[in-house]
C-alpha positions as CSV (number, residue, x, y, z in Angstrom):
1,X,-34.0,67.8,29.1
2,X,-30.3,68.3,29.2
3,X,-29.8,65.8,26.3
4,X,-32.6,67.4,24.2
5,X,-31.0,70.8,24.6
6,X,-27.7,69.6,23.1
7,X,-29.1,68.4,19.8
8,X,-30.1,71.8,18.3
9,X,-26.6,73.1,19.3
10,X,-24.9,70.1,17.5
11,X,-27.1,70.6,14.4
12,X,-26.4,74.3,14.4
13,X,-22.6,73.6,14.6
14,X,-22.8,71.2,11.6
15,X,-24.8,73.7,9.6
16,X,-22.3,76.4,10.3
17,X,-19.4,74.1,9.2
18,X,-21.1,73.1,6.0
19,X,-21.8,76.8,5.2
20,X,-18.2,77.6,5.7
21,X,-17.2,75.0,3.1
22,X,-19.4,76.4,0.4
23,X,-17.2,79.3,-0.6
24,X,-14.1,77.1,-0.7
25,X,-15.9,74.6,-3.0
26,X,-17.1,77.3,-5.2
27,X,-13.5,78.5,-5.6
28,X,-12.1,75.1,-6.7
29,X,-11.0,75.1,-10.4
30,X,-13.1,73.0,-12.7
31,X,-11.3,70.1,-14.5
32,X,-9.5,71.3,-17.6
33,X,-11.3,70.5,-20.8
34,X,-9.4,68.2,-23.2
35,X,-7.5,70.2,-25.8
36,X,-9.1,69.9,-29.2
37,X,-6.7,68.3,-31.8
38,X,-5.9,70.3,-34.9
39,X,-3.8,69.7,-38.0
40,X,-1.1,71.8,-36.2
41,X,-1.0,69.5,-33.1
42,X,2.1,67.6,-32.3
43,X,1.5,63.8,-32.0
44,X,5.0,63.5,-30.3
45,X,3.4,65.4,-27.4
46,X,-0.2,64.2,-27.7
47,X,-0.5,60.9,-29.5
48,X,-4.3,61.1,-29.5
49,X,-4.0,63.8,-32.2
50,X,-2.2,61.6,-34.7
51,X,-5.2,60.8,-36.9
52,X,-6.3,64.5,-37.0
53,X,-2.8,65.5,-38.1
54,X,-2.6,62.8,-40.7
55,X,-6.0,63.5,-42.3
56,X,-8.3,61.0,-44.0
57,X,-7.1,60.3,-47.5
58,X,-4.6,57.5,-48.2
59,X,-2.1,59.7,-50.1
60,X,-2.7,62.6,-47.7
61,X,-1.9,60.4,-44.7
62,X,1.2,58.9,-46.4
63,X,2.6,62.4,-47.2
64,X,1.8,63.7,-43.7
65,X,3.3,60.7,-42.0
66,X,6.6,61.1,-43.8
67,X,6.5,64.8,-43.1
68,X,5.8,64.1,-39.4
69,X,8.8,61.7,-39.0
70,X,11.2,63.8,-41.0
71,X,14.1,64.6,-38.7
72,X,12.8,62.4,-35.9
73,X,14.6,59.4,-34.4
74,X,11.4,57.3,-34.7
75,X,7.6,57.4,-34.8
76,X,5.5,59.1,-32.1
77,X,5.0,56.8,-29.1
78,X,1.6,55.3,-28.3
79,X,1.2,55.4,-24.5
80,X,-1.3,52.6,-24.7
81,X,1.0,50.2,-26.5
82,X,2.0,47.0,-24.7
83,X,5.5,46.7,-23.3
84,X,7.9,46.0,-26.2
85,X,10.2,43.6,-24.1
86,X,9.7,40.8,-21.7
87,X,10.0,41.9,-18.1
88,X,13.6,41.4,-16.8
89,X,15.1,41.1,-20.3
90,X,18.0,43.2,-21.3
91,X,17.4,46.7,-22.7
92,X,17.9,47.3,-26.4
93,X,21.7,47.3,-26.9
94,X,21.6,49.7,-29.9
95,X,19.6,52.6,-31.4
96,X,18.5,53.4,-34.9
97,X,20.1,55.6,-36.0
98,X,23.1,55.2,-36.1
99,X,23.0,51.4,-36.3
100,X,20.8,49.5,-38.8
101,X,19.3,47.5,-35.9
102,X,18.3,47.8,-32.2
103,X,18.9,44.1,-31.3
104,X,22.0,42.2,-32.0
105,X,21.0,40.1,-35.1
106,X,21.4,36.3,-34.8
107,X,19.3,35.3,-37.8
108,X,17.0,32.3,-38.4
109,X,14.2,33.6,-36.1
110,X,12.1,36.5,-35.2
111,X,14.0,38.0,-32.2
112,X,12.8,36.2,-29.0
113,X,11.4,38.0,-26.0
114,X,11.5,41.5,-27.8
115,X,9.1,41.3,-30.7
116,X,5.4,42.4,-30.8
117,X,3.1,41.6,-33.6
118,X,2.6,44.5,-36.0
119,X,5.5,46.5,-34.6
120,X,7.2,47.7,-37.8
121,X,7.0,51.5,-38.4
122,X,5.3,51.3,-41.8
123,X,4.1,54.6,-43.4
124,X,2.0,52.6,-45.9
125,X,0.2,50.8,-43.1
126,X,-0.4,54.1,-41.3
127,X,-1.7,55.6,-44.6
128,X,-4.3,52.8,-45.1
129,X,-5.1,52.3,-41.4
130,X,-8.6,53.9,-41.7
131,X,-9.6,51.9,-44.8
132,X,-11.4,48.5,-44.8
133,X,-8.3,46.7,-46.0
134,X,-6.1,48.5,-43.6
135,X,-8.3,47.7,-40.6
136,X,-8.4,44.0,-41.6
137,X,-4.7,43.8,-41.9
138,X,-4.1,45.6,-38.6
139,X,-6.6,43.3,-36.9
140,X,-4.7,40.3,-38.3
141,X,-1.3,41.8,-37.4
142,X,-0.2,41.7,-41.0
143,X,2.0,44.5,-42.4
144,X,3.1,45.6,-45.8
145,X,6.2,47.8,-46.3
146,X,9.3,48.2,-48.4
147,X,11.7,50.6,-50.0
148,X,13.3,51.6,-53.3
149,X,17.1,51.9,-53.2
150,X,18.9,53.5,-56.2
151,X,22.7,53.9,-56.4
152,X,25.5,54.8,-58.7
153,X,29.3,55.0,-59.0
154,X,32.1,56.9,-60.7
155,X,35.0,54.9,-61.9
156,X,38.3,55.3,-63.8
157,X,37.3,52.2,-65.7
158,X,36.3,53.4,-69.2
159,X,34.8,50.0,-70.2
160,X,31.1,50.7,-69.4
161,X,29.6,47.3,-69.5
162,X,28.4,44.8,-66.9
163,X,31.3,43.5,-64.9
164,X,33.7,46.3,-65.7
165,X,34.3,47.0,-62.0
166,X,34.9,43.4,-61.2
167,X,35.7,41.9,-58.7
168,X,33.8,44.7,-56.9
169,X,30.2,43.6,-56.5
170,X,26.9,45.5,-56.1
171,X,28.4,48.3,-58.1
172,X,29.9,46.1,-60.8
173,X,29.0,48.4,-63.8
174,X,31.3,51.4,-64.1
175,X,30.0,54.9,-64.2
176,X,26.3,54.2,-64.0
177,X,23.2,54.9,-62.0
178,X,21.0,51.9,-61.3
179,X,18.1,50.5,-59.3
180,X,20.0,48.4,-56.7
181,X,16.8,47.0,-55.1
182,X,13.1,47.7,-54.9
183,X,11.7,45.5,-52.2
184,X,8.3,44.7,-50.7
185,X,7.6,42.7,-47.5
186,X,4.3,41.2,-46.5
187,X,4.7,39.7,-43.0
188,X,3.4,39.0,-39.6
189,X,5.6,38.7,-36.5
190,X,4.7,36.2,-33.8
191,X,4.4,37.9,-30.4
192,X,7.5,36.6,-28.6
193,X,7.1,38.8,-25.6
194,X,4.0,37.1,-24.2
195,X,4.2,33.6,-22.7
196,X,0.6,32.4,-22.6
197,X,-0.1,31.1,-26.1
198,X,1.5,29.7,-29.3
199,X,1.7,32.3,-32.0
200,X,2.5,32.3,-35.7
201,X,4.1,34.5,-38.3
202,X,5.3,34.6,-41.9
203,X,7.2,36.7,-44.4
204,X,6.8,36.9,-48.2
205,X,9.4,39.2,-49.8
206,X,10.2,40.2,-53.4
207,X,13.2,42.1,-54.7
208,X,13.8,43.7,-58.1
209,X,16.9,45.4,-59.4
210,X,20.6,44.8,-60.0
211,X,21.1,43.1,-56.6
212,X,19.0,40.1,-57.6
213,X,22.1,38.5,-59.1
214,X,23.5,38.1,-55.5
215,X,20.4,36.6,-54.0
216,X,19.4,34.2,-56.8
217,X,18.8,30.6,-55.8
218,X,19.1,27.9,-58.5
219,X,15.7,26.8,-59.5
220,X,13.7,29.8,-58.4
221,X,13.5,32.3,-61.3
222,X,17.2,31.7,-61.8
223,X,16.9,31.7,-65.6
224,X,17.2,35.5,-65.5
225,X,20.8,35.2,-64.3
226,X,21.9,31.8,-65.5
227,X,20.4,31.9,-69.0
228,X,20.2,35.6,-69.9
229,X,22.6,37.3,-67.4
230,X,20.1,40.1,-67.1
231,X,21.4,43.3,-65.4
232,X,18.1,43.7,-63.5
233,X,15.9,40.9,-62.3
234,X,13.6,39.7,-59.5
235,X,13.9,37.2,-56.7
236,X,12.1,36.1,-53.5
237,X,14.8,36.0,-50.9
238,X,12.5,35.2,-48.0
239,X,9.5,32.9,-48.1
240,X,8.9,31.3,-44.8
241,X,6.4,30.6,-42.0
242,X,7.1,30.6,-38.2
243,X,5.6,29.2,-35.1
244,X,6.5,30.5,-31.6
245,X,6.2,28.1,-28.6
246,X,6.5,30.0,-25.3
247,X,6.3,26.7,-23.4
248,X,9.7,25.5,-24.6
249,X,12.4,26.9,-22.2
250,X,12.2,30.7,-22.4
251,X,10.7,30.4,-25.9
252,X,11.3,28.7,-29.2
253,X,10.8,29.9,-32.8
254,X,10.5,27.2,-35.5
255,X,11.0,28.6,-39.1
256,X,10.2,26.7,-42.3
257,X,10.9,27.9,-45.8
258,X,13.5,30.1,-47.5
259,X,15.4,32.3,-45.2
260,X,18.6,34.4,-45.0
261,X,21.5,32.2,-44.1
262,X,22.3,32.2,-40.4
263,X,26.1,32.1,-40.2
264,X,26.8,35.6,-41.7
265,X,27.6,39.1,-40.6
266,X,26.7,41.2,-43.7
267,X,23.2,41.8,-45.1
268,X,21.9,42.1,-48.6
269,X,18.8,44.2,-47.9
270,X,19.4,47.9,-47.7
271,X,18.1,48.8,-44.2
272,X,20.3,46.2,-42.6
273,X,23.6,47.3,-44.3
274,X,26.5,49.2,-42.8
275,X,27.8,50.3,-46.1
276,X,26.8,50.6,-49.8
277,X,29.2,47.9,-51.1
278,X,30.1,44.6,-49.7
279,X,33.2,42.4,-49.3
280,X,34.2,40.2,-52.2
281,X,33.5,37.1,-50.1
282,X,29.9,38.2,-49.5
283,X,29.4,38.4,-53.3
284,X,30.3,34.7,-53.5
285,X,29.2,33.1,-50.2
286,X,25.9,31.6,-49.2
287,X,23.0,34.0,-49.0
288,X,19.8,32.0,-48.4
289,X,18.9,28.5,-47.4
290,X,15.7,26.4,-47.6
291,X,14.9,24.1,-44.8
292,X,13.6,24.0,-41.2
293,X,15.3,25.9,-38.4
294,X,14.7,26.2,-34.7
295,X,15.9,28.8,-32.2
296,X,15.5,28.1,-28.5
297,X,16.1,30.7,-25.7
298,X,17.5,28.5,-22.9
299,X,17.6,31.7,-20.8
300,X,18.2,35.4,-21.5
301,X,21.9,34.8,-22.0
302,X,22.1,31.6,-24.1
303,X,20.3,30.5,-27.3
304,X,20.5,27.2,-29.1
305,X,20.0,27.1,-32.9
306,X,19.6,23.9,-34.9
307,X,18.3,23.1,-38.3
308,X,18.3,21.1,-41.6
309,X,18.9,22.9,-44.9
310,X,19.0,21.7,-48.5
311,X,22.2,23.5,-49.2
312,X,23.7,26.7,-50.6
313,X,21.1,28.6,-52.7
314,X,19.3,25.3,-53.4
315,X,15.5,24.9,-53.8
316,X,13.4,22.0,-52.6
317,X,12.2,21.5,-56.2
318,X,15.7,20.2,-57.0
319,X,15.9,17.9,-54.0
320,X,16.6,14.3,-55.0
321,X,16.9,15.2,-58.7
322,X,19.8,14.1,-60.8
323,X,21.2,14.9,-64.3
324,X,23.6,13.2,-66.6
325,X,27.2,13.5,-65.6
326,X,29.3,15.1,-68.5
327,X,32.5,13.8,-67.0
328,X,32.0,10.4,-65.3
329,X,34.7,8.1,-64.3
330,X,37.9,8.1,-62.3
331,X,39.0,11.5,-63.6
332,X,36.1,12.9,-61.6
333,X,36.7,11.7,-58.0
334,X,34.0,13.9,-56.6
335,X,31.2,12.6,-58.9
336,X,32.5,9.5,-60.7
337,X,29.0,8.1,-61.5
338,X,26.9,8.5,-64.7
339,X,24.6,11.0,-62.9
340,X,25.0,13.5,-60.1
341,X,22.6,15.8,-58.2
342,X,21.2,18.6,-60.3
343,X,22.2,21.0,-57.5
344,X,25.0,19.6,-55.4
345,X,24.7,22.9,-53.4
């Protein structure tokens, strides 16, 4: 009977304790409802509001994205984006601005261990992101972007004709305003951060403007410069494909096609430049090569680059072709034969 008498007391105590908790539970604040996004929201503070702020129309989104980034150091950050660098790799050595790059450029390859597919901040891709074409391009990791870069100069040279400012290049016509370059890229970066699968990439580029004369490769639309000496023209400075092999050392990129020459410090294309004009040597030296080029990260400190190129501004269509030698014989020790390569490059 003693044990039976304790059970109601225990039950009563439990009921009293539960009753005491009810007021406390009733006073607990309810979870905050998510803030509704409006066109006045700030995607730099709440990235989920980006689409609402940009709108739905292509031109509306393009305008609003430029407006959003105006005065900012970069685009709003997606908290769900994958890590942009491989774990344990060095932090980015530079920032943009003020430098025209965040990684030290070594050329010949998509930067190893620090590149994600579709990572270019492209207002055009943002503008078309909610269209059928845009969704397909984003799913494939393909991006389209570019720029228009006009320029001009004032000179004491009164001879206003092409070449009047020589030997200065890139502003070689005195007292004029010109289209330096209008450029479009279509490309896909291989994901060089991940280490579990082979990935691929490519770049197709086109340039139009005065600067084409410094990128022209003999045999690829070179008639504009070599035959007509046109002030403005077009060229295709980069036409290449890439494969990334994470299984080789710390990663290897193999590039095939036409690419910017590797042993260089200056850059032709506007976003990569330090200054508007260039050194005289850069107006004359090698700008592009065609061939196959490999870049191997032996570790995070050492890279090995090797390749085979056709020559200086030489195209594969001229490989193994010859033309009649106008000056054969002993007086021409370099090419004494009756023929010589069409592009000794």
